[in-house]
All heavy atoms as an XYZ file, in Angstrom:
683
protein
N       7.050     -2.696     -9.860
C       7.968     -3.597     -9.198
C       7.259     -4.213     -7.980
O       6.655     -3.501     -7.183
C       9.210     -2.820     -8.760
C      10.113     -3.614     -7.853
S      11.662     -2.794     -7.401
C      11.085     -1.440     -6.435
N       7.334     -5.516     -7.846
C       6.725     -6.212     -6.708
C       7.631     -6.053     -5.492
O       8.815     -6.365     -5.543
C       6.503     -7.702     -7.024
C       5.956     -8.427     -5.814
C       5.583     -7.871     -8.221
N       7.054     -5.556     -4.392
C       7.796     -5.328     -3.155
C       7.553     -6.460     -2.162
O       8.449     -6.874     -1.438
C       7.365     -3.978     -2.523
C       8.003     -3.764     -1.172
C       7.687     -2.836     -3.461
N       6.336     -6.975     -2.135
C       5.967     -8.001     -1.159
C       4.886     -8.889     -1.742
O       3.981     -8.415     -2.412
C       5.450     -7.324      0.102
C       4.978     -8.285      1.151
C       5.017     -7.603      2.487
C       5.364     -8.517      3.597
N       6.505     -9.359      3.455
N       4.993    -10.182     -1.465
C       3.972    -11.156     -1.852
C       3.768    -12.073     -0.662
O       4.726    -12.492     -0.021
C       4.422    -12.001     -3.072
C       3.398    -13.067     -3.390
C       4.661    -11.122     -4.281
N       2.524    -12.361     -0.350
C       2.247    -13.272      0.758
C       0.763    -13.325      1.041
O      -0.053    -12.813      0.276
N       0.430    -13.926      2.170
C      -0.967    -14.010      2.589
C      -1.223    -13.020      3.704
O      -0.366    -12.797      4.570
C      -1.299    -15.420      3.069
C      -1.422    -16.409      1.952
C      -2.037    -17.699      2.454
C      -2.399    -18.562      1.264
N      -3.280    -19.650      1.662
N      -2.424    -12.447      3.684
C      -2.825    -11.552      4.760
C      -3.266    -12.370      5.961
O      -3.852    -13.449      5.815
C      -3.954    -10.629      4.307
C      -3.600     -9.645      3.195
C      -4.832     -8.825      2.807
C      -2.470     -8.725      3.619
N      -2.998    -11.864      7.137
C      -3.342    -12.543      8.379
C      -4.824    -12.339      8.680
O      -5.328    -11.217      8.626
C      -2.492    -11.935      9.498
C      -2.667    -12.564     10.835
C      -1.730    -11.915     11.829
C      -1.904    -12.490     13.204
N      -0.992    -11.841     14.153
N      -5.500    -13.436      9.003
C      -6.905    -13.358      9.405
C      -7.834    -13.003      8.257
O      -7.456    -13.051      7.092
N      -9.060    -12.606      8.599
C     -10.025    -12.281      7.555
C      -9.760    -10.907      6.940
O      -9.414     -9.964      7.639
C     -11.370    -12.304      8.274
C     -11.050    -12.052      9.702
C      -9.664    -12.595      9.931
N      -9.910    -10.831      5.636
C      -9.831     -9.570      4.904
C     -11.256     -9.129      4.635
O     -12.063     -9.896      4.125
C      -9.076     -9.794      3.588
C      -9.119     -8.623      2.646
C      -8.350     -7.495      2.893
C      -9.923     -8.652      1.513
C      -8.377     -6.415      2.011
C      -9.953     -7.580      0.631
C      -9.178     -6.470      0.887
N     -11.571     -7.888      4.992
C     -12.936     -7.380      4.818
C     -12.982     -6.171      3.889
O     -13.875     -5.353      3.974
C     -13.530     -7.045      6.172
C     -13.762     -8.274      7.022
C     -14.553     -7.964      8.277
N     -14.869     -9.172      8.995
C     -14.135     -9.674      9.976
N     -13.028     -9.068     10.349
N     -14.496    -10.788     10.580
N     -11.981     -6.062      3.046
C     -11.996     -4.999      2.054
C     -11.282     -3.742      2.507
O     -10.519     -3.737      3.478
N     -11.543     -2.669      1.786
C     -10.959     -1.363      2.074
C     -12.018     -0.531      2.781
O     -13.181     -0.543      2.402
C     -10.537     -0.676      0.774
C      -9.710     -1.541     -0.145
C     -10.021     -1.648     -1.485
C      -8.623     -2.240      0.329
C      -9.271     -2.434     -2.342
C      -7.851     -3.038     -0.504
C      -8.185     -3.128     -1.849
N     -11.611      0.211      3.817
C     -12.592      0.986      4.556
C     -12.238      2.457      4.651
O     -12.923      3.296      4.119
C     -12.802      0.391      5.944
C     -13.595     -0.905      5.870
C     -13.673     -1.595      7.184
N     -12.508     -2.492      7.224
C     -12.023     -3.035      8.302
N     -12.557     -2.793      9.459
N     -10.984     -3.826      8.234
N     -11.162      2.764      5.377
C     -10.811      4.165      5.588
C      -9.304      4.287      5.809
O      -8.582      3.302      5.712
C     -11.600      4.745      6.776
C     -11.388      3.951      8.041
O     -10.257      3.635      8.410
N     -12.468      3.595      8.723
N      -8.851      5.470      6.125
C      -7.415      5.714      6.257
C      -6.794      5.049      7.478
O      -5.575      5.061      7.631
C      -7.146      7.225      6.287
C      -7.596      7.973      5.033
C      -7.349      9.464      5.197
C      -6.904      7.458      3.798
N      -7.599      4.464      8.338
C      -7.105      3.741      9.516
C      -7.032      2.235      9.281
O      -6.585      1.493     10.149
C      -8.005      4.020     10.726
C      -8.074      5.484     11.111
C      -6.712      6.070     11.458
O      -5.941      5.403     12.171
O      -6.411      7.184     10.992
N      -7.476      1.776      8.130
C      -7.508      0.341      7.845
C      -6.089     -0.190      7.657
O      -5.293      0.388      6.923
C      -8.355      0.060      6.588
O      -9.652      0.621      6.780
C      -8.472     -1.435      6.325
N      -5.799     -1.281      8.352
C      -4.474     -1.896      8.284
C      -4.575     -3.304      7.705
O      -5.562     -4.003      7.937
C      -3.864     -1.940      9.675
C      -3.439     -0.570     10.135
C      -3.034     -0.562     11.600
N      -2.480      0.714     11.980
C      -3.190      1.813     12.195
N      -4.498      1.794     12.041
N      -2.609      2.949     12.545
N      -3.518     -3.674      6.995
C      -3.433     -4.997      6.370
C      -2.136     -5.623      6.856
O      -1.054     -5.095      6.602
C      -3.414     -4.865      4.842
C      -4.524     -3.991      4.321
C      -4.292     -2.660      4.013
C      -5.804     -4.501      4.166
C      -5.307     -1.847      3.545
C      -6.835     -3.695      3.707
C      -6.582     -2.365      3.391
N      -2.241     -6.748      7.570
C      -1.064     -7.403      8.135
C      -0.818     -8.719      7.411
O      -1.720     -9.548      7.281
C      -1.249     -7.658      9.638
O      -1.489     -6.404     10.280
C      -0.014     -8.304     10.246
N       0.419     -8.888      6.933
C       0.820    -10.134      6.290
C       1.203    -11.153      7.360
O       1.475    -10.795      8.512
C       2.008     -9.873      5.357
C       1.626     -9.224      4.060
C       1.412     -7.856      3.980
C       1.479     -9.988      2.909
C       1.067     -7.256      2.782
C       1.127     -9.396      1.700
C       0.922     -8.028      1.639
N       1.228    -12.420      6.995
C       1.563    -13.480      7.949
C       2.952    -13.300      8.556
O       3.197    -13.749      9.677
C       1.457    -14.861      7.288
C       0.038    -15.328      6.964
C       0.073    -16.692      6.272
C      -0.815    -15.386      8.216
N       3.873    -12.617      7.852
C       5.207    -12.393      8.411
C       5.243    -11.238      9.408
O       6.287    -10.922      9.962
C       6.238    -12.172      7.296
C       6.067    -10.834      6.575
O       5.145    -10.062      6.911
O       6.869    -10.561      5.666
N       4.097    -10.581      9.628
C       4.012     -9.506     10.619
C       4.119     -8.105     10.041
O       3.835     -7.129     10.734
N       4.533     -7.959      8.789
C       4.607     -6.609      8.211
C       3.198     -6.063      8.038
O       2.275     -6.776      7.652
C       5.363     -6.618      6.885
O       4.661     -7.347      5.918
N       3.046     -4.784      8.372
C       1.735     -4.154      8.355
C       1.749     -2.939      7.441
O       2.670     -2.126      7.489
C       1.317     -3.745      9.778
O       1.284     -4.917     10.598
C      -0.056     -3.103      9.795
N       0.709     -2.813      6.655
C       0.534     -1.708      5.718
C      -0.789     -1.030      6.029
O      -1.768     -1.689      6.358
C       0.544     -2.227      4.285
C       1.851     -2.867      3.921
C       2.286     -4.111      4.315
C       2.904     -2.302      3.162
N       3.545     -4.342      3.825
C       3.949     -3.244      3.102
C       3.074     -1.090      2.497
C       5.126     -3.023      2.426
C       4.246     -0.868      1.808
C       5.260     -1.815      1.784
N      -0.809      0.303      5.948
C      -2.015      1.074      6.258
C      -2.564      1.693      4.979
O      -1.816      2.180      4.142
C      -1.698      2.172      7.265
C      -2.917      2.968      7.681
C      -2.618      3.954      8.798
N      -1.477      4.802      8.556
C      -1.503      5.932      7.853
N      -2.609      6.346      7.284
N      -0.400      6.644      7.708
N      -3.878      1.695      4.866
C      -4.554      2.297      3.716
C      -4.258      3.796      3.710
O      -4.395      4.473      4.718
C      -6.059      2.040      3.836
C      -6.856      2.514      2.650
C      -8.286      2.034      2.711
O      -8.578      0.924      3.161
N      -9.205      2.859      2.232
N      -3.848      4.314      2.568
C      -3.453      5.712      2.466
C      -4.382      6.518      1.563
O      -4.197      7.711      1.372
C      -2.029      5.782      1.929
C      -1.440      7.150      2.039
C       0.009      7.144      1.706
N       0.541      8.458      1.979
C       1.767      8.814      1.766
N       2.628      7.947      1.288
N       2.165     10.025      2.032
N      -5.367      5.873      1.031
C      -6.273      6.488      0.067
C      -7.704      6.238      0.537
O      -8.046      5.117      0.881
C      -6.011      5.831     -1.283
C      -6.960      6.143     -2.381
C      -6.665      5.284     -3.609
O      -5.858      4.360     -3.581
N      -7.337      5.585     -4.697
N      -8.549      7.275      0.589
C      -9.935      7.032      0.995
C     -10.689      6.247     -0.081
O     -10.808      6.695     -1.212
C     -10.525      8.432      1.190
C      -9.639      9.348      0.429
C      -8.300      8.686      0.311
N     -11.112      5.058      0.274
C     -11.810      4.193     -0.675
C     -12.531      3.114      0.109
O     -12.002      2.591      1.077
C     -10.794      3.555     -1.624
C     -11.382      2.748     -2.755
C     -10.241      2.210     -3.619
C     -10.670      1.970     -5.023
N      -9.561      1.509     -5.862
N     -13.754      2.800     -0.302
C     -14.507      1.746      0.368
C     -14.818      0.632     -0.619
O     -15.290      0.869     -1.731
C     -15.824      2.286      0.946
C     -16.599      1.209      1.657
C     -16.306      0.879      2.975
C     -17.578      0.498      1.003
C     -16.991     -0.130      3.628
C     -18.274     -0.524      1.646
C     -17.967     -0.832      2.949
O     -18.642     -1.830      3.590
N     -14.532     -0.586     -0.181
C     -14.877     -1.782     -0.950
C     -15.078     -2.902      0.054
O     -14.195     -3.179      0.856
C     -13.749     -2.170     -1.916
C     -13.890     -3.561     -2.544
C     -14.938     -3.538     -3.648
C     -12.576     -4.060     -3.075
N     -16.254     -3.521      0.037
C     -16.448     -4.676      0.911
C     -16.178     -5.941      0.107
O     -16.728     -6.153     -0.971
C     -17.862     -4.749      1.487
C     -17.984     -5.956      2.389
C     -17.475     -5.918      3.676
C     -18.530     -7.136      1.925
C     -17.522     -7.046      4.490
C     -18.581     -8.265      2.731
C     -18.074     -8.205      4.005
O     -18.114     -9.313      4.812
N     -15.303     -6.756      0.669
C     -14.987     -8.056      0.073
C     -14.465     -8.925      1.204
O     -13.552     -8.529      1.914
C     -13.920     -7.909     -1.016
C     -13.541     -9.217     -1.658
C     -14.291     -9.745     -2.688
C     -12.433     -9.918     -1.223
C     -13.943    -10.956     -3.284
C     -12.081    -11.127     -1.799
C     -12.837    -11.642     -2.828
N     -15.040    -10.097      1.384
C     -14.592    -10.986      2.456
C     -13.777    -12.133      1.885
O     -14.184    -12.781      0.913
C     -15.762    -11.557      3.250
C     -15.294    -12.449      4.352
C     -14.921    -11.924      5.580
C     -15.154    -13.821      4.156
C     -14.447    -12.739      6.594
C     -14.671    -14.645      5.161
C     -14.324    -14.097      6.373
O     -13.847    -14.900      7.374
N     -12.624    -12.373      2.510
C     -11.801    -13.531      2.177
C     -10.958    -13.867      3.404
O     -10.510    -12.969      4.118
C     -10.895    -13.245      0.987
N     -10.768    -15.133      3.673
C      -9.945    -15.555      4.807
C      -8.514    -15.802      4.339
O      -8.280    -16.659      3.496
C     -10.525    -16.799      5.460
C      -9.842    -17.095      6.777
O      -9.483    -16.176      7.505
N      -9.660    -18.360      7.086
N      -7.582    -15.030      4.876
C      -6.152    -15.131      4.560
C      -5.866    -15.128      3.053
O      -5.199    -16.017      2.525
C      -5.559    -16.369      5.207
C      -5.547    -16.288      6.719
C      -5.051    -17.550      7.372
N      -3.753    -17.912      6.839
C      -3.116    -19.030      7.125
N      -3.647    -19.896      7.946
N      -1.940    -19.293      6.613
N      -6.357    -14.111      2.332
C      -6.123    -14.082      0.885
C      -4.665    -13.780      0.549
O      -3.939    -13.159      1.330
C      -7.020    -12.949      0.403
C      -7.051    -12.011      1.564
C      -7.067    -12.914      2.779
N      -4.254    -14.198     -0.606
C      -2.932    -13.863     -1.128
C      -2.966    -12.404     -1.580
O      -3.954    -11.952     -2.165
C      -2.621    -14.784     -2.298
C      -1.225    -14.684     -2.824
C      -0.974    -15.863     -3.771
N       0.226    -15.693     -4.535
C       1.449    -15.923     -4.055
N       1.604    -16.362     -2.833
N       2.508    -15.744     -4.819
N      -1.894    -11.669     -1.293
C      -1.843    -10.249     -1.636
C      -0.443     -9.867     -2.086
O       0.526    -10.566     -1.807
C      -2.263     -9.409     -0.434
N      -0.366     -8.737     -2.779
C       0.902     -8.204     -3.276
C       0.956     -6.707     -3.017
O      -0.055     -6.020     -3.154
C       1.019     -8.409     -4.795
C       1.254     -9.808     -5.225
C       0.903    -10.045     -6.680
N      -0.513     -9.804     -7.013
C      -1.535    -10.541     -6.599
N      -1.327    -11.576     -5.811
N      -2.761    -10.276     -6.953
N       2.141     -6.220     -2.686
C       2.380     -4.779     -2.629
C       3.322     -4.466     -3.786
O       4.373     -5.087     -3.927
C       3.001     -4.343     -1.289
C       3.318     -2.856     -1.312
C       2.066     -4.672     -0.127
N       2.910     -3.527     -4.616
C       3.692     -3.100     -5.767
C       4.177     -1.674     -5.536
O       3.512     -0.893     -4.860
C       2.843     -3.127     -7.036
C       2.058     -4.403     -7.310
C       1.109     -4.199     -8.469
C       3.007     -5.540     -7.602
N       5.310     -1.329     -6.126
C       5.807      0.045     -6.088
C       5.702      0.584     -7.505
O       6.355      0.083     -8.419
C       7.253      0.087     -5.596
C       7.770      1.484     -5.404
C       7.328      2.261     -4.337
C       8.683      2.035     -6.294
C       7.801      3.548     -4.154
C       9.155      3.321     -6.117
C       8.707      4.076     -5.048
O       9.171      5.353     -4.865
N       4.828      1.581     -7.686
C       4.581      2.156     -9.005
C       4.510      3.668     -8.911
O       3.736      4.195     -8.105
C       3.248      1.648     -9.583
C       3.185      0.168     -9.828
C       1.810     -0.269    -10.326
O       0.865      0.546    -10.312
O       1.703     -1.432    -10.716
N       5.288      4.355     -9.707
C       5.232      5.820     -9.778
C       5.340      6.484     -8.403
O       4.591      7.412     -8.088
C       3.950      6.280    -10.478
C       3.839      5.739    -11.882
O       4.831      5.696    -12.611
N       2.667      5.287    -12.268
N       6.241      5.976     -7.565
C       6.467      6.581     -6.258
C       5.428      6.240     -5.205
O       5.407      6.851     -4.133
N       4.562      5.279     -5.486
C       3.514      4.895     -4.529
C       3.509      3.383     -4.341
O       3.847      2.634     -5.242
C       2.132      5.315     -5.041
C       2.013      6.765     -5.350
C       0.635      7.146     -5.882
N       0.189      6.242     -6.947
C      -1.083      5.914     -7.156
N      -2.035      6.383     -6.399
N      -1.405      5.109     -8.135
N       3.087      2.959     -3.148
C       2.903      1.536     -2.863
C       1.427      1.204     -3.080
O       0.546      1.893     -2.572
C       3.308      1.203     -1.426
C       4.790      1.349     -1.193
C       5.300      2.479     -0.566
C       5.685      0.370     -1.608
C       6.665      2.613     -0.352
C       7.041      0.491     -1.413
C       7.521      1.624     -0.781
O       8.876      1.759     -0.585
N       1.164      0.144     -3.820
C      -0.189     -0.262     -4.177
C      -0.424     -1.693     -3.682
O       0.400     -2.574     -3.917
C      -0.392     -0.228     -5.710
C      -0.028      1.139     -6.284
C      -1.800     -0.650     -6.090
C      -0.900      2.278     -5.834
N      -1.554     -1.903     -3.000
C      -1.928     -3.238     -2.524
C      -2.927     -3.864     -3.489
O      -3.937     -3.233     -3.830
C      -2.542     -3.154     -1.131
C      -3.039     -4.478     -0.537
C      -1.867     -5.387     -0.175
C      -3.919     -4.228      0.678
N      -2.636     -5.084     -3.910
C      -3.557     -5.900     -4.701
C      -3.912     -7.123     -3.874
O      -3.026     -7.751     -3.300
C      -2.895     -6.395     -5.990
C      -2.557     -5.349     -6.993
C      -1.921     -5.943     -8.251
O      -1.419     -7.090     -8.209
O      -1.921     -5.239     -9.262
N      -5.181     -7.469     -3.820
C      -5.635     -8.639     -3.067
C      -6.343     -9.580     -4.035
O      -7.217     -9.142     -4.798
C      -6.585     -8.229     -1.914
C      -7.074     -9.450     -1.156
C      -5.889     -7.249     -0.972
N      -5.951    -10.851     -4.017
C      -6.582    -11.834     -4.902
C      -8.088    -11.869     -4.674
O      -8.557    -11.833     -3.530
C      -5.999    -13.229     -4.659
C      -4.639    -13.411     -5.313
O      -4.122    -12.447     -5.926
O      -4.084    -14.518     -5.210
N      -8.828    -11.936     -5.777
C     -10.282    -12.008     -5.704
C     -10.958    -10.667     -5.908
O     -12.168    -10.602     -6.083
N     -10.181     -9.581     -5.870
C     -10.751     -8.253     -6.119
C     -10.138     -7.679     -7.389
O      -9.022     -8.016     -7.759
C     -10.477     -7.268     -4.960
O      -9.086     -6.959     -4.934
C     -10.906     -7.839     -3.626
N     -10.869     -6.787     -8.029
C     -10.354     -6.081     -9.196
C      -9.837     -4.703     -8.814
O      -9.343     -3.969     -9.652
C     -11.452     -5.921    -10.255
C     -11.878     -7.246    -10.846
O     -11.039     -8.169    -10.895
O     -13.039     -7.371    -11.253
N      -9.995     -4.348     -7.549
C      -9.613     -3.027     -7.062
C      -8.229     -3.067     -6.427
O      -7.794     -4.098     -5.908
C     -10.618     -2.541     -6.009
C     -12.030     -2.429     -6.520
C     -12.219     -1.265     -7.468
O     -11.570     -0.222     -7.276
O     -13.015     -1.414     -8.410
N      -7.554     -1.923     -6.444
C      -6.283     -1.762     -5.740
C      -6.402     -0.544     -4.838
O      -7.323      0.267     -4.993
C      -5.112     -1.556     -6.723
O      -5.341     -0.367     -7.482
C      -4.945     -2.756     -7.640
N      -5.457     -0.420     -3.904
C      -5.487      0.699     -2.968
C      -4.063      1.143     -2.678
O      -3.158      0.309     -2.621
C      -6.223      0.290     -1.660
C      -6.528      1.490     -0.790
C      -5.448     -0.712     -0.870
C      -7.762      2.206     -1.182
N      -3.881      2.454     -2.518
C      -2.565      2.956     -2.137
C      -2.369      2.709     -0.645
O      -3.279      2.929      0.161
C      -2.442      4.448     -2.433
C      -1.058      4.981     -2.137
C      -0.884      6.451     -2.457
O      -1.795      7.070     -3.048
O       0.182      6.986     -2.103
N      -1.175      2.225     -0.276
C      -0.863      1.918      1.124
C       0.499      2.499      1.493
O       1.274      2.907      0.625
C      -0.851      0.387      1.377
C      -2.241     -0.207      1.255
C       0.132     -0.324      0.452
N       0.758      2.527      2.789
C       2.065      2.920      3.307
C       2.450      1.896      4.364
O       1.589      1.421      5.113
C       2.039      4.346      3.898
C       3.434      4.782      4.313
C       1.050      4.469      5.029
C       3.550      6.246      4.675
N       3.714      1.533      4.410
C       4.147      0.560      5.412
C       4.012      1.184      6.793
O       4.357      2.333      6.999
C       5.580      0.107      5.148
C       5.952     -1.107      5.963
C       7.227     -1.772      5.474
O       7.947     -1.195      4.652
O       7.482     -2.895      5.945
N       3.492      0.437      7.734
C       3.191      0.974      9.067
C       4.418      1.586      9.725
O       4.332      2.636     10.359
C       2.593     -0.118      9.949
C       2.002      0.382     11.228
C       0.787      1.271     11.059
O       0.183      1.332      9.973
O       0.419      1.945     12.032
N       5.586      0.984      9.584
C       6.806      1.537     10.181
C       7.097      2.927      9.605
O       7.497      3.836     10.329
C       7.990      0.611      9.935
N       6.855      3.133      8.317
C       7.060      4.444      7.692
C       6.024      5.439      8.177
O       6.330      6.608      8.384
C       6.972      4.324      6.163
C       8.124      3.601      5.533
C       7.960      3.521      4.018
O       7.285      4.378      3.435
O       8.534      2.582      3.442
N       4.802      4.988      8.374
C       3.747      5.878      8.838
C       4.057      6.389     10.234
O       3.898      7.570     10.536
C       2.406      5.150      8.827
N       4.542      5.523     11.112
C       4.892      5.923     12.482
C       6.061      6.890     12.456
O       6.062      7.897     13.155
C       5.209      4.675     13.346
C       5.783      5.078     14.683
C       3.948      3.844     13.529
N       7.061      6.626     11.625
C       8.226      7.506     11.545
C       7.835      8.893     11.053
O       8.320      9.904     11.567
C       9.282      6.895     10.626
N       6.935      8.975     10.081
C       6.534     10.285      9.562
C       5.733     11.059     10.613
O       5.795     12.282     10.665
C       5.740     10.141      8.264
O       4.508      9.523      8.483
N       4.982     10.375     11.449
C       4.258     11.049     12.531
C       5.210     11.624     13.563
O       4.996     12.702     14.108
C       3.276     10.086     13.209
C       2.023      9.739     12.428
C       1.230      8.674     13.161
C       1.176     10.969     12.195
N       6.280     10.915     13.848
C       7.265     11.390     14.816
C       8.011     12.620     14.333
O       8.448     13.432     15.120
C       8.266     10.276     15.138
C       7.666      9.177     15.958
C       8.692      8.138     16.309
N       8.060      7.069     17.039
C       8.467      5.819     17.013
N       9.516      5.473     16.304
N       7.835      4.890     17.706
N       8.162     12.760     13.017
C       8.879     13.888     12.453
C       8.080     15.175     12.540
O       8.627     16.247     12.472
C       9.240     13.600     10.996
C      10.284     12.514     10.856
C      10.516     12.135      9.404
O       9.928     12.769      8.502
O      11.309     11.193      9.174
N       6.757     15.086     12.661
C       5.925     16.286     12.701
C       5.754     16.819     14.093
O       6.051     16.255     15.069
C       4.524     16.005     12.103
O       3.896     14.959     12.847
C       4.631     15.655     10.643
């Protein structure tokens, strides 16, 4: 199921680490939740967040790779609960 479609803000430089954040032009921010490295440069690429099997997955146009993400607001809330 598609949860979000839009363009990422600024340059996209791929997937790096668990601190990597992806911000859409509307201000919603998603954080990488899976350790994975992929270098790919694109300026404001179109991206989608999908919900599959209980996980959020980020797809970015121009790459064949996907990454598991968590919405930043959810990540902050889960930190506060611990």
